C-alpha positions in Angstrom: 17.3 -93.1 -2.9 18.0 -91.4 0.5 17.8 -87.9 -1.0 14.4 -88.9 -2.6 13.2 -90.1 0.8 14.2 -86.9 2.5 12.6 -84.8 -0.2 9.3 -86.8 0.2 9.3 -86.3 4.0 10.0 -82.5 3.6 7.2 -82.3 1.1 4.7 -84.1 3.3 5.6 -82.4 6.6 3.8 -79.1 6.1 0.6 -80.9 5.1 0.8 -83.1 8.2 1.3 -80.1 10.5 -1.7 -78.4 8.8 -3.9 -81.5 9.3 -2.9 -81.7 12.9 -3.6 -78.0 13.5 -7.1 -78.0 12.0 -9.6 -76.6 14.4 -12.9 -78.6 14.6 -15.9 -76.4 13.9 -19.0 -77.6 15.7 -21.4 -75.8 13.4 -19.8 -76.7 10.1 -21.7 -79.3 8.0 -20.7 -80.3 4.4 -23.8 -80.5 2.3 -23.5 -83.0 -0.6 -20.0 -83.7 0.6 -19.3 -86.4 -2.0 -19.3 -83.8 -4.8 -16.0 -82.4 -3.5 -12.7 -83.5 -5.2 -11.8 -85.5 -2.1 -15.0 -86.6 -0.3 -14.8 -86.5 3.5 -11.1 -85.6 3.4 -11.7 -82.1 2.1 -14.3 -81.5 4.8 -11.9 -82.8 7.5 -9.1 -80.6 6.2 -11.5 -77.6 6.8 -12.5 -78.7 10.3 -16.0 -79.8 9.5 -17.8 -81.9 12.1 -20.6 -83.1 9.8 -20.9 -84.4 6.2 -23.8 -85.6 4.1 -23.7 -88.6 1.8 -26.6 -89.6 -0.5 -26.9 -93.3 -1.0 -28.5 -95.6 -3.6 -29.1 -99.3 -3.2 -27.8 -100.9 -6.3 -27.3 -104.7 -6.7 -26.9 -105.0 -2.9 -24.3 -102.2 -2.7 -24.7 -98.7 -1.1 -23.4 -96.3 -3.7 -22.9 -92.6 -3.1 -24.2 -90.0 -5.6 -26.6 -87.1 -5.9 -28.3 -88.2 -9.1 -28.9 -91.8 -10.3 -27.1 -90.9 -13.6 -23.9 -90.2 -11.6 -23.7 -93.6 -9.8 -20.3 -95.3 -10.1 -19.7 -98.8 -8.7 -16.5 -98.0 -6.9 -18.1 -95.1 -4.9 -19.5 -97.1 -2.1 -20.4 -95.7 1.4 -17.7 -97.8 2.9 -14.9 -96.7 0.5 -15.7 -93.0 0.6 -16.7 -92.6 4.3 -16.8 -95.5 6.7 -13.4 -96.9 5.9 -11.6 -93.6 6.0 -13.3 -92.6 9.2 -12.3 -95.9 10.8 -8.8 -95.5 9.7 -8.6 -91.9 11.0 -10.1 -92.8 14.4 -7.8 -95.8 14.7 -4.7 -93.7 14.0 -5.9 -90.7 16.1 -6.4 -92.2 19.6 -10.0 -93.0 19.0 -11.0 -89.5 17.8 -11.8 -87.8 14.5 -10.0 -84.6 15.7 -7.3 -84.4 18.4 -9.7 -82.1 20.3 -12.2 -84.9 20.5 -15.3 -83.2 19.1 -18.0 -85.6 17.9 -18.7 -86.1 14.1 -22.0 -86.6 12.3 -22.3 -88.7 9.2 -25.7 -87.8 7.7 -26.8 -90.5 5.3 -29.6 -89.5 2.8 -31.5 -92.5 1.5 -32.5 -92.0 -2.2 -33.9 -95.4 -3.0 -36.8 -97.2 -1.4 -36.6 -96.6 2.3 -36.9 -100.0 4.1 -34.7 -102.2 1.9 -32.1 -99.5 1.6 -32.1 -99.0 5.3 -31.8 -102.6 6.1 -28.8 -102.8 3.9 -27.4 -99.8 5.6 -27.9 -101.2 9.0 -26.0 -104.3 8.0 -23.1 -102.3 6.7 -23.0 -100.0 9.8 -23.0 -102.9 12.2 -19.5 -103.7 10.9 -18.3 -100.3 12.1 -20.0 -100.4 15.6 -16.7 -99.8 17.3 -16.6 -96.2 16.0 -20.4 -95.5 15.9 -22.9 -94.2 18.3 -25.1 -97.4 19.0 -28.6 -97.4 20.6 -29.5 -100.6 22.5 -33.1 -100.8 23.9 -33.3 -97.0 23.8 -30.0 -96.4 25.6 -27.3 -94.5 23.8 -23.7 -95.7 23.7 -22.0 -92.6 22.3 -19.3 -93.3 19.7 -16.8 -91.1 17.9 -19.1 -91.0 14.8 -22.9 -90.6 14.9 -24.7 -91.8 11.8 -28.1 -90.1 11.1 -30.5 -91.3 8.5 -32.3 -88.7 6.3 -34.2 -88.9 3.0 -36.5 -92.0 2.7 -36.4 -92.9 6.3 -38.5 -96.0 7.3 -39.6 -94.6 10.6 -41.7 -97.5 11.8 -39.0 -100.1 11.0 -36.4 -98.0 12.8 -38.6 -97.6 15.9 -39.0 -101.4 16.0 -35.3 -102.1 16.2 -33.8 -103.2 19.5 -30.3 -102.2 18.3 -29.7 -99.3 15.9 -26.5 -97.9 14.4 -28.1 -94.7 13.3 -30.4 -92.0 14.4 -33.5 -90.6 12.7 -33.5 -87.1 11.0 -36.7 -85.4 12.0 -38.7 -82.7 10.2 -40.3 -79.5 11.5 -43.7 -81.1 12.3 -41.7 -83.4 14.7 -40.9 -80.2 16.7 -44.2 -80.6 18.6 -43.6 -84.3 19.3 -41.9 -85.9 22.3 -39.7 -88.1 20.1 -36.7 -89.2 22.4 -33.3 -87.9 21.3 -32.1 -91.4 21.5 -34.2 -92.0 18.4 -34.2 -88.6 16.7 -31.0 -86.7 17.5 -31.4 -84.2 14.7 -34.2 -82.0 13.4 -33.8 -80.8 9.8 -35.8 -78.9 7.2 -35.9 -76.8 4.2 -35.3 -73.1 5.1 -37.4 -71.7 2.3 -40.5 -73.6 3.5 -40.3 -72.1 7.0 -38.8 -68.6 6.4 -39.3 -66.0 3.7 -36.1 -64.1 4.5 -33.2 -65.0 2.3 -30.6 -62.5 3.6 -31.7 -59.3 2.1 -31.7 -56.5 4.6 -32.6 -57.2 8.2 -34.3 -60.5 9.1 -37.9 -59.7 10.1 -38.4 -59.6 13.8 -41.1 -62.3 13.7 -38.8 -64.6 11.7 -35.9 -64.1 14.0 -38.1 -65.0 17.0 -39.4 -68.0 15.2 -35.9 -69.3 14.4 -34.8 -68.7 18.0 -37.9 -70.5 19.3 -37.3 -73.5 17.0 -33.8 -73.9 18.3 -34.7 -73.4 22.0 -37.5 -75.9 21.7 -35.3 -78.5 20.0 -32.5 -78.1 22.4 -34.8 -78.5 25.4 -35.8 -81.9 23.9 -32.1 -82.8 23.3 -32.2 -82.5 19.5 -29.7 -80.6 17.3 -31.0 -78.4 14.5 -30.1 -78.1 10.7 -31.6 -76.2 7.8 -30.9 -77.0 4.1 -31.6 -74.7 1.1 -30.2 -71.6 2.8 -28.5 -69.1 0.5 -25.1 -70.6 -0.6 -23.8 -68.3 -3.2 -21.0 -65.9 -2.2 -22.2 -62.5 -1.1 -23.8 -60.5 1.7 -27.1 -62.5 1.7 -25.3 -65.8 2.6 -23.2 -64.2 5.3 -26.3 -62.5 6.8 -28.1 -65.8 7.0 -25.0 -67.5 8.4 -24.8 -64.8 11.1 -28.4 -65.4 12.1 -28.0 -69.2 12.2 -24.8 -68.9 14.3 -26.4 -66.4 16.7 -29.5 -68.5 17.1 -27.4 -71.5 18.0 -28.3 -73.7 14.9 -26.1 -76.8 15.4 -25.3 -77.5 11.8 -24.8 -74.8 9.1 -25.1 -76.4 5.7 -22.8 -75.4 2.8 -21.0 -76.6 -0.2 -18.4 -73.8 0.3 -16.0 -75.4 2.7 -13.3 -72.7 2.8 -15.7 -69.8 3.2 -17.7 -71.4 6.1 -14.5 -72.3 7.8 -13.3 -68.7 7.5 -16.6 -67.3 8.7 -16.8 -69.6 11.7 -13.1 -69.1 12.6 -13.5 -65.3 12.9 
C-alpha cells in the first residue's frame, strides 16, 4: 500500500509542477473551448485567460454545446466551468493563476435571449464571490469576468440594477459611448471587416483600420476580440496572429491551444 502511495505521488508530481509553472497569456482565448477533451482544464494548462462556452436553455438547465444535436444533460455550465473555476480560485489564494491575471468566461447564448439570460443570471448569482459584479453601474472586479455573447437581451441587461456579466458588443457599437461597466468587450467577425486572410502583407489601409479599432476601443475602456480569423496551421494564421498581437487585440481566438501558447510565448 505504501509503495502504491509513493508511486502515485511521484506520478502526479511532474504534472503539479507543470500546472504551477504555467504562464498566463493575456491574449489567449479558447474559442469553442467545450469541444476540447477537457473543457476549461486544457485551456488552463496552456495558460489561456479566456474561454468560450455556448449555452442552451433546456428544461431549466444551461447546457453547453455547439449544436443542439450535441446537447448532453450532464454537460451543464456549472459542471464544466463555474464549479471548476470556483474550486481552482478557492485552492489558489483567490486567483485563477498564481500571477493573478484576470480570467474571462465568454458565454454565448444559443437559445432565446431573455429567458436564457434570466436563467444564466440566476446561476451566476450563486458564484458572485468569484465573479465581477456590477451594482448600479459600479464595477466590483472579481477573479472571473463573465461576458454574454450571442443572443444578448440588451434592453433587459441595461435595466438590471445588479449584473453578474458584461455585454459583448459588435463593431457598430464602436461609435457608441457604451460604458465599459456594461460593455467590457467588443467582438466581431474578422471576415466581415477585413478582406486580408494572411496571404502576403496586410494592406496598409486594413492595418490602419485594425489599429484604429483597437485604439478607439481602448480609449473607451473596452477590450477587443475577433472571431473567424484563419485557424488552420500555416503561414496565413501566423501572419494574422502577428498583426493581432502587434495591434494590441486583447483576445486572440483559436481552437489550437498548443500553437497559440507557443506563438505568444516566443
